[in-house]
NUMAR-923990 format. One record per residue: x, y, z of N, C-alpha, C in turn; residue in one letter. Coordinates in steps of 0.02 Angstrom, whole numbers, plus 50000, padded with zeros to 5 digits. Layout:
<recs>
XYZXYZXYZA...
</recs>
This chain:
<recs>
493594737953201493114732353201493094728553267M493634729053306493644725053368493124727253419L493034733653433492544735653484491834732753473P491534733353412490874730453404490864722753410P491394719553390491434712253397491404710453471I491804714153513491804712753583491164714453618M490834719853595490194721753626489664716653612V489614714453549489034710453530489164702853536Y489774700753550489904693653559489444690753613T489314694753665488884692353719488174691053695Y487964694153641487294692853613487234685553591S487794682453574487774675453552488004670753607F488544672653643488784668153696488294667653753T487894672853764487384672753817486694673753786A486584671053728485924671453696485424667353736A484804669753737484264666253773483834662553724T483944656053716483504652153670482814651053704P482354648553665481714646753694481824641453747N481424641653799481504636753855480854636153890F480844631253935480274630153979480534626054040R480124625354090480314621254148480384613954127C480844610654161480924603554148480344599654176R480104594754139479534590654160479734586254220N479424587254279479614583254338479514575754328P479044573854285478904566754273479394563554223S479744567654185480204565054135480894568354145L481104568854206481684572754226482304571054185Q482444564654176483084562754145483074562654068S482474562354039482444561753967482084567653932I481864572353971481484577953942481914582253895D481624584253840481964588353791481474593653766K481774598653733481344604053704481184602353632Y480634598853623480374597453556479624596753558N479314595853501478594595953498478264590453541Q478554584453540478264578853577478274580053653T478874581753678478944582953750478594589253772F478584594253728478244600553746477494599353755D477204594953713476484593553719476334589853785S476774585353804476694581853868476744586653927L477204591253923477294596153976476694600753980F476474603253923475914608053923475284605053951N475194598653937474584595253960474574594654037E475154593354066475174591854138475404597654181D475824602054156476164606654203476144614154181Y476014615654118476034622754099475464626554130R475604632254162475064636154194474564638754140P473954639254159473434642254115473494649854119T473174653154071473184660354070472844663354131S472324659954156471954662154215472414661854278E472784656354283473234655654340473784660954339Q474044662454279474564667454274474294674454291C473684675754268473374682254282473234683154356L473104677554390472934677954461473554678654504L474084674754488474664674454532475284678254507H475334679454441475934682854412475694688354365Q475274692554388474954697654344475454702954319K476054703454352476534708354331477034705454278F476944699154261477334696054208476914694954147L477234695054088476864693354027476664686054031S476154684153993475904677253993476474672453971L476854674353921477394670053897477904668753952K478084674053988478604673454040478334669154097E477704670054115477414666054169477394658654150C477204657054090477114650054069477764646354060Q478314649854052478954646254042479384646454107R479154649954157479544650454220479194647154280C478584644654271478204641854327477894635254307F477774631054358477404624854351476744625454389L476224622354363475604622054399475554615554439R475264615754495475194609754537474684605054505S474114608054484473594604054451473104609054419S472644606654381472134610854351471664613554404L471534609454454471074611354508471404616354556I472004614654576472384619054623472734624354582N472584630454594472854636054553473544638254575S473844635054624474504637154649475034636054595T475494640754588476044640154540476694639054579L477114634854551477754633154583478334635454540Q478814638754570479404640954534479834634954517T480054634454455480484628854436481214630954440C481654626254453482374627754459482784623954407D482454620554362482814616954309482434617854243D482794618554188482474620254126482744615954069Y482344615754015482584612753951482594618253899V483094617953855483194623653808483144621153736F482904625553695482844624253623483554624553592D483754619253557484424618953528484404620053453R483874623253427483824624553356484374629053330T484564634053368485054638853345485714638753385Y485714636353446486314636453486486424629553516Y487064627453519487234621153550487304622053627K487724626853646487774628653718487864636153724T487544639053773487644646053789487734646853864T487974652553884488064653853956487384653853991L486864655653957486184655653986486014648654009I486144643753968485994636953986486464634454041E487114635954034487604633354080487504636054151E487274642254156487194645454221486474646854240W486004644254199485274645154212485084652354224N485314656854180485194664054189484524666054156M483994663154180483324664654156482854665554215V482264668154200481734669254250481994673254309C481984670454370482194674554427482954675254431D483314672054386484054672754383484274676854322R483794680254288483974684254229484414690054248V484384692154310484804697854332485554696154326S485724689654331486434687854324486674689354253Y486254688254204486414689954134486474697454126R486004701154156486014708454151486634711454182S486844708554240487414711454275488064710854235W488124705354197488724704454156488784710254107V488244711654072488254716954022488274723854053Q487944724754110487964731354143488654732854168M488984727754197489684728854220490144729954161I489974726754105490354727854045490334735354025F489744738254030489674745454015489984749754069F490024747454131490404751054181491134751154162V491374745554134492044745354107492144750454051G491624751254011491634756653960491744763453994Y491374764454048491424770854083492134772054109M492394767054144493054767554174493584768454119V493534764354066494004764754012493974771253976G493384773953967493294780253932493654785953966S493514786754030493824792354066494564791154078I494754784954097495464783454111495894784154049L495704780553996496114780753936496044787453900F495474790853909495404797553879495914802353910G495954802353975496434806854010497144804753994I497294798253993497974795953979498164797553907L497684797053861497844798753791497984806153781A497644810353819497804817553816498474819153849D498684814953896499294816353930499904813053896K499814806653874500394803053847500344801753772Y499784803553741499734802653668499234797353649G498984798053588498474793453563498774786453547R499354786653516499674780553491499854775553545R500204777253600500384772353651499774769653687P499264773753699498674771453734498284766353693I498244767453627497914762553584498294755953586M498934756153583499344750153584499264746153648S499264749653705499144746353771498454743153771I497974746653742497284744053741497224737653701S497584737153645497564731053605497834725253645F498384726453682498674721153723498184718853777L497874723853811497404722153864496804718153837L496584719953778496024716353749496194709053734M496784707853708496984700953694497014696753757T497334699353810497414695653872496734694453906L496304699453908495654698653941495204694053901S495264694053835494874689253793495054682053809S495684680653818495894673953836495654672153907L495654676853953495404675554019494634674154017L494294677653973493574676653965493424669653938C493874667153896493784660553865493924654853914T494484655253946494734649453984494644650154060F494454656154083494364657154155493784653354184G493174653954157492604650354185492654642754173P492604638854226492644631654220492104628454266Q491804623154243491284619854284491564617254348K492204615254348492524612654408492584617854463S492574624154445492634629654494491964631254527L491414629254494490764631054520490524637454490G489894639354506489594645154475489934651754493F489974653154558490194659754579490924661454559W491424657154568492094658754543492114659854469P491764655454431491744656154357491404662554337S490874664154370490484670254354490894676454367Y491244676654424491644682554441492214683354392V492554677854372493104678254324492834680854258I492264678354235491984680454171491804687754173F491484689954227491294697054234491904701554234V492424699554270493054703454273493364703954202L493384698354167493684698154101493294702554052A492614702454056492214706854015492314714254032R492404715654096492544722354119493184724954087F493724720854087494354722954058494314723753983L493924719453951493814719953880493484726653863I492984728453904492634734853894493114740653901A493534740453952494034745953961494474746553900C494694740953873495154741153816494794743853753S494164742253744493804744753685493774752253684T493724755253743493694762653747494374765653729R494914762553752495574764953733495684764753658G495374759753627495444759053554494964763953518I494334763853537493834767753500493914775153508S493954777553569493984784853579494644787653554V495204784553571495844787053550495914786353474S495674780853446495694779953373495294785153336G494684786453361494254791353329494564798253330F494814800153389495124806753397495754807353353V496164801953353496764801953311496594802753239L496094799253216495894799653144495654806653126G495274809753171495004816453155495544821953161S496044820753202496564825853213497104825653161E497124820353121497644819753073497444821953002I496834824452996496594826752932496324834052939V496204837252881495934843852881495164843852883G494854849752886494134850252893493744846552839P493984846552777493624843352723493594835852727E494054832952767494094825652771493864822952838K493644827452885493454825152951492824820652949R492344822452907491744818252902491924811252875L492334811152823492534804752794492884800452848L493344803652885493704799852936493234797252990T492784801553012492324799453065491834794253043G491584794752982491084790052959491384783252940I492014783452915492344777052898492414772852960V492544776053018492594772253080491934769053096I491374772553083490704769753093490574764053045E490804764552983490724759252935491034752652963Y491624753452991491974747453015491644744753080F491254749153114490864746753170490334741853146F490024743553089489524739053059489854732953030A490444733752996490804728052969491014723153022F491194725853081491374721453137490804716953157G490194719753157489604715653175489494710153122Q489614711553059489534706553007490054701053012M490664702953032491194697853042490994693453101I490754696453154490524692553212489964687753193L489504690153150488944685953129489204679653093L489714680353052490004674653018490294669753068I490684672253116490964667953167490404664353206F489884668153227489374665453269488944660453232A488844661453168488434656853127488744650053123Y489404649853117489744643453107490004640553173F490024644653226490274642153292489704643353341I489374638153364488774639153404488844636553476R489454635953499489594634853570489954640853598T489764643153655489984649753679490744649953690W491054644653717491754644953732492184644853669R491994640753621492374640653558492324647253521T491724650253523491644656753490492064662153523L492074662253588492484667253625493214666353610T493444660153607494134658653592494324660853522W493884659553473494004661553404494054669053397A493634672553434493634679953433494294682653462I494534679253515495164681453546495744680953497S495734675853455496264675053406496254680753355L495674683653344495584689053297495964695453319F496134695853382496454701853408497214701953398T497504696153385498244695853383498574700353333Y498334701153270498684705553223498714712753247P498244715053288498224721953309498764723653360Y499094718553387499644719653434500224723153400L500264722953335500814725853297500654732853269F500064735553289499844741953262500284747753284F500644746953339501074752353364501614754053310Y501814749153272502334750053221502064753753160C501394754253154501074757153096500784764053109I500464764853168500104770853184500574776853193L500414782653165500784788853182500454792053242P500814796453275500534800453329500154806253299E499654808853336499254814553312499704820653310S499774823853251500184830053249499854835753288P499204835953291498864841153330499034840353405R499044834053428499204832853498499914834853512W500374832953467501084834553477501184842053479L500834845753435500894852953435500594856153498I500004853253520499684855853580500104854853642S500564849953639501024848553695501684852053689K501774856153635502394859553626502944855553596G502784849353571503274845153540503284846553464R503524852453448503444855053380503864851353329F504474849253346504894845553299504584839053279D504304835453327503954829053312503334830253270E502954835553289502354837053251502514838953179G503054842953170503254844753102503464838753062E503814834053095504034827953059503454824053034Q502924823253076502344819453055501984823052997V501914829653003501584833652952501954833352885L502614833652888503004833152827502914826452792R502874821252834502784814552806502104813852773K501584816652805500914816452777500884820352711I501174826452713501184830552651501534827052594A502094823752609502464820352556502074814452528K501754810552572501344804752549500764806952506M500504813052517499924815152481500074820152425N500714821052411500904825252354500844832652365G500854834852429500804841952446501484844552468Y501584851052456502184854152480502074856852550E502504855252596502424857452665502524865052670F502034868552700502054875852707502414877752772D503054879252768503454880852827503204887052862T503034892152824502794898552854502164897552894N501684893752865501054892352900501164888552966A501654883752962501804879853022502114884353075F502544888953056502854893453105502334897853139E501844900153099501314904253127500904900153177Q500754893853159500384889453203500774888053267L501434887353259501864886153316501854892053365K501914898053338501904903953381501224904853416Q500684903253381500024903753412499974898753470E500224892853460500184887653512500624889553573Q501184892353560501614894653617501234899853658I500904904553623500514909553659499944906453698E499594901653668499034898153703499294894553764I499864891153757500124887253814500364891753871M500514897853856500754902553907500164905353948S499564904653924498974907253959498694901954006Q498624903654068498394898954119497704896254103E497254900354074496574898354062496524892954008K497054891853970497044886853918497404880453938N497594879754001497894873554023497394867954017K497654862053996497194856453987496964853654053E496444849854051496164846754111495404846754108G495094842654152494364842154153494064848954167V494394853254208494114859754225494014864254165K494404862954112494334866954052493644866154018S493334860454029492684859054001492134863254034L492304866054094491814870154131492114877254145F492544879254099492914885454110492474891554103Q491964891154061491524896954051490814894354047S490324898854047489624896954044489464893353978K489714895953923489564892853859489874885853856I490504885153877490834878653875490504873753923M490264876253979489924871854028489264869253999T488874873553969488244871553940488354866553882V488834867953840488984863453784489204856653810I489634856753860489904850353887489344846153918S488944849253961488414845453995487894842953945I487744847253896487264845153845487524839353803N488174839553786488474834053750488464827653791L488604828253856488594822253898487894819153897F487374823353902486684820753900486524817653832F486734820953778486604818253711486914811353702Q487524810453727487834803753724487474798753766W487254800653824486884796053865486264793553829L485884798153801485264796353766485414792153704V485904794053665486044790453603486294783353617Q486654782353671486864775653689486284771553717N485844774753754485234771553778484824769053718L484744773453668484334771753610484694766653566V485334767953552485694763753504485784756553530F486064755953591486174749253618485524745953639Y485034750053661484394747253678484064743853619G484064747253562483764744553501484204738853473V484854739553474485304734653446485284728053483S485214728353549485194722253589484494719153595Q484014722353562483324720053567483084716853501N483554713953464483364711053399482934704853409T482874702353471482434696553484481714698153471G481534704653469480844706453455480684706253381S481204705353338481104704853266480824698053250W480434697553199480104691053180480544687153132D481184686153152481654682153112482034677553161F482434672953132482874669153175483434673753199D483794672053252484264676753282484834678953236P485044674653191485594676353146485354681153091Y484754679853063484484684453014484344691253046T484064691153106483914697453139484534701653151S485074698353174485714701953186485994704553121F485964700453068486234702453003485844708352973G485184708152977484784713552952484914719852990V484974719153057485124724853099485794728253080S486294724153069486964726753049486934730152981A486554727252935486484730252867486124736852871F485594737252910485214743352918485654748752950V486064746652999486534751453030487024754252979E487294749852938487764752052884487414756852837L486784755452820486414759952776486324766852809L486214766852874486164773252909486804777252905G487364774052911488014777552906488134780252835Y487904776452785487984778752716487554785152704I486964785152730486524791052722486824797052758V487074796152818487394801452856488004804152818V488394799652789488984801752752488784805952692H488234804452660488034807952599487724814752613S487464816052673487104822352685487464827052732I487914824552774488174828752828488574834752804L488964833952748489364839452723488944843952677D488324842352667487884846552627487444850952670R487174848152723486684851852765486924853152835V487514850652854487794851852919487664846252969G487784847453032487734842253084487064842953123R486884849053140486324850153187485664848053160K485494850153100484834848753072484724841053062V485194837553031485094830253025485034826653092P485464828653140485444825453206484764826353240Y484524832453242483864833553274483314830153236C483354830053171482834826953130482814819353144T483384815953142483384808653155483124807253227F483324811153275483114809953344482354810853352A482074816053321481354817153324480974811653288I481224809653229480894804253190480914797753230M481464796453265481494790353306480934790253357F480834795953390480304796553439479614795253409S479494798353351478854797453317478724790253298F479224786953268479134779953247479034775253306V479384776653361479314772153420478594772653447S478284778553444477604779253470477104775653424F477284774253361476824770753317476704763453340L477134761053385477044754253409476374753353445I476154758753479475524758353517474924756853473L474784760853420474214759153379474274752453342P474904750753323475004744453288474854738553333V475024739053396474904733553443474184733053468Q473854738753473473184738753502472624739153451Y472764741253389472234742153339472254736753284L472804733053281472854727853229472784720953260M472634716053217472534709153239473164706753275E473084703953336473634701653376474004696053342K474664696853332475114691953300474884690253228D474484694653198474294693453128474874694953081G474814692653020475364693452971475514700752957Q474974704852949475094711952936475424715552996N475234713553056475554716553115476294714753117Q476464708553103477164706453104477574710153052K477274711052992477654714552939477774721852960I477264725252985477324732253005477824732953064I477814728253112478254728653167478984727653145M479114723153096479784722353069480014728853035N479554732152999479734738552967479894743753021I479484744053073479624748753128480284747453160I480434740953175481064739353207481654741253163N481614739853097482134741753051482234749253046G481674752953046481714760253043482024763153106T481834760353163482134762653226482874761453228L483114755653204483834754353202484184759153154K483874760753098484164765353051484234772353080F483704774753113483704781353142484194781853202L484184776553244484644776353302485374776353279A485534772553227486214772153202486434778853172S485974782153137486124788553106486274793953157S485844794653208485964799853258486564798153300S486694791753314487274789553351487924791553315Y487924790553249488524792353209488654799853210A488114803753205488184810953201488444813753267I488174811453323488404814453388489124812853401I489374807253376490084805653382490514810953347Y490294812553285490664817453245490574824653273I489964826053293489784832753317490174834553381Y490194829753427490534831253491491284832253478A491564828353434492264828753420492454835753391N491974838953357492104845453328491944851253373E491654849753432491494855053479491994855553537L492334850153551492844850453605493494853253578F493854857553617494504860053594495044854753598P495574855653560496094850453552496404848453618T496554853353662496934851453723496534847253771N495864846853763495474842453806494984838253765V495124837553701494654833853658494604826553678R495154823353690495124816153710494804815553779N494934820253823494624820053890493874821153883T493664826153843492964827353834492604821553802G492904818553751492604812753718492594806953767M493114806353808493124800953857492564801553908G492454807653932491904808753980491234807553947I491164809853886490544808553849490424801053845C490934797353827490874790153820490734786853888S491024789653942490914787054008490174788054030M489934794154021489234795654040488754791653996V488944790653933488524787053887488384779953910A488844776953947488744770053969488174769554020R488014775054053487414774954096486804773554053I486784776653994486234775153948486224768053924G486834765353909486874758353887486674753653942A486864755154004486654751154061485914751054070I485604757054066484874757454070484544753554014I484824753953953484554750153898484594742653909G485164740453935485254733153950484744730854003T484684734754057484214733154109483504733054082F483324737754041482654738154013482504732153969S482974730253926482874724753881482784718153919N483154717253973483124710954010482544710554059D482334716254085481834716254138481154719254118N481164725154085480534728054067480164723954012L480554720453972480234716153921479834710353952T479994708654014479614703454048478904705854062R478814712554064478154715354074477804716154006L478154719053958477894719853891478494720753845W478534716953793479144716853751479294723553718I478794727753708478894734153674478964739953723H478914738653786478954743953837479594747853832F480184744753826480824748653825480844753653767P480584751753708480634756053649480264762553660V479704762353696479324768553711479744773053757L480104770053804480554773853846481094777253804L481374773553755481884776353713481624782253670Y481004781653648480694786953608480614793253646G480414792853709480324798853751481004802353763C481524798353777482184801153789482464804353726A482344801353668482594804153605482284810853588S481654811653604481314818053591481604823653634L481734822153699482034827253742482734829153718I483124824253697483804825653673483784830053610A483324828753566483274832653504483144839953519A482684841253565482514848153584483114851853614L483494848353657484074851453688484634852653638L484684848253586485214849053538485134855253493A484554858353494484444864253452484884870053471L485164870053532485584875653555486304874953531M486514869353502487194868453479487364873053420F487974875353415488194878953353488334874053298P488284876353236488444872253178489204872053169E489494866253153490214865553144490414863953073T489964864153027490114862352957490634867252929L491164864352901491714868052868492094872752915H492024871452981492404875453029493034871653050Q493594875153060494194871653085494084869253157P494414863953173494354861353242494604866553291L494214867953344494424872853394495044870453431P495544874753439496154873153474496094874253549Q495664879253567495614881153638494884882653655S494754883553720494074885153744493854891753713V494324896453703494154902853674493874902053603A494144897253566493884895953498493174893353501D493014889053550492344886453558491854892153575V492074896653616491634902253638491464906853579E491894907053529491764911353472491254908253422Q491064902053433490574898853389489894901953400M489464900953352488784903953353488344899753399N488434900653463488064896353513487354898753520F486884894253510486154895653516485924901453472M486364903353422486214909053379486104915553419K486384915853478486324921753520486944926153509L486914930453460487484934853446487304942053463E487804945453485487734952753498488334956253470S488334962853474488914966753449489534964953487K489424962953551489994961453593490274954453581K489804949753567490024942753563490064940053493S489784943953445489754941353377490464940253350K490544934353319491204932853292491304935953223R491834939553214492004942453148492574938453118I492474936253057492984932353024493544937053003V494114936253034494684940453020495194936952976T495704940952956496234938052915496594932352953H496634933353020496954928153062496564921653060E495884922253061495474916253056495554912652991D495634916552937495734913452871496414909952870E496924912852902497564909652904497534903252943N497164903352999497104897253039496774891652999R496264893552960495914888452919496404885552867Y496814890052839497294887552790497804883052822E498034884852884498504880652919498204873952938R497544874252953497194867952969497184863352908D497174866452850497164862452787497844859152772E498364861352807499004857952799498954850552813M498524849052864498464842252888497924838752850I498074835152800497564831852760497844825352731R497374820852714497564814752680497474815652606F
</recs>
């Protein structure tokens, strides 16, 4: 639950309330309310003609709240440097404290974009460290880093320090938070999937997604009752304290222990799992698995490392394709999730509805993935997302502008987009985990997560900047990217009911692009059946 809380806290601490330029004639007493707004509009708000003439690349709304007119006769527009903010929903936000609006909106964007750079760094760094030192210690270190950086985020920025020192401290703290979320999310997801058998992998993967949605709902409760940014950040940091003791609870991945040749420790974990679940530990199956792993470890081509992801043509194509899929799905998911301001609700209702729709998407994925596989649902959701996003064009241009019917249909479209984005996002997480071999699974997932942040960065930039041109412009970009990703995903092999691949050789034996020949076609042997049975030893 912690990663989504940390990701989306910024949506409230740096929320952009309605605002306008401060009235020069009422500098000391001006407020954002109907009375003062009317006085401002009468004397200083630019007309639509003036905006069209001087700021034609900005939307009318953006022009009228970022500029002052000199007079009705003189069409010159003046940039304002002081603003008044609507306090209907927020008492104080970082947007107001640091004036991160209009020509300073890039400061807001950079905080979130650097946050996703932290995602990139944390994904590859903690992914490699988790493959080298284990899932359990890296998760524990990540929890500690998250707690410390959350406190720095809360108490580091101070008005007495001025803008730049406070801004740098806040950005650095958010960067470290992002790094820690990757150590928790990627390692936790891999650990969960490696500790169960094939029949339980979907449940393990989707439960993690459920808690991603639950984390957003918990954040919503905090944000609804705490409407000042510093107090909210401090309250969220307190929420991390219990996780510091997770090291005493978490087991190490038995698959990772076996892949490292630590067979006694792996056997101990497996025996404990079997005992807790009422199963008898199969010593003969474990010995066979042990001998297989010794043989794999003796082969130079199966040594772990990033190079293993590009060891063969098939593995290279799968890896690069997965990297692209993650980039697109993060572009789509975070782009849509951070754009709830386009919904026709108050910010808290919009965020709550978005989280509920996301949870609904995970429930649907959970119910169908073990029936029809991974590839067909993933491609279907991605294509449907593209189709629904393109519906925005006729709705905006053929229906009455800002009419009730248009608002209702746009809310339906926004909800559908969030549902489809959440569903495809959940599937690619599970799908990628089942395509990477064990000895580089955490590394592969880490690189996927790292590359994915490029998509999240593009989504953040689009939401903050392209919406100034047209609020629905970013969604059309997401739709085009989703369609391309769906077409490329058609080449993936299906992984339904298949044991997790232990090596690159196992991946190569999958039905890649359905291109089978007498030479490459995989024949299910007695050894394959034994491996599947040994895989079933590890179950909850």
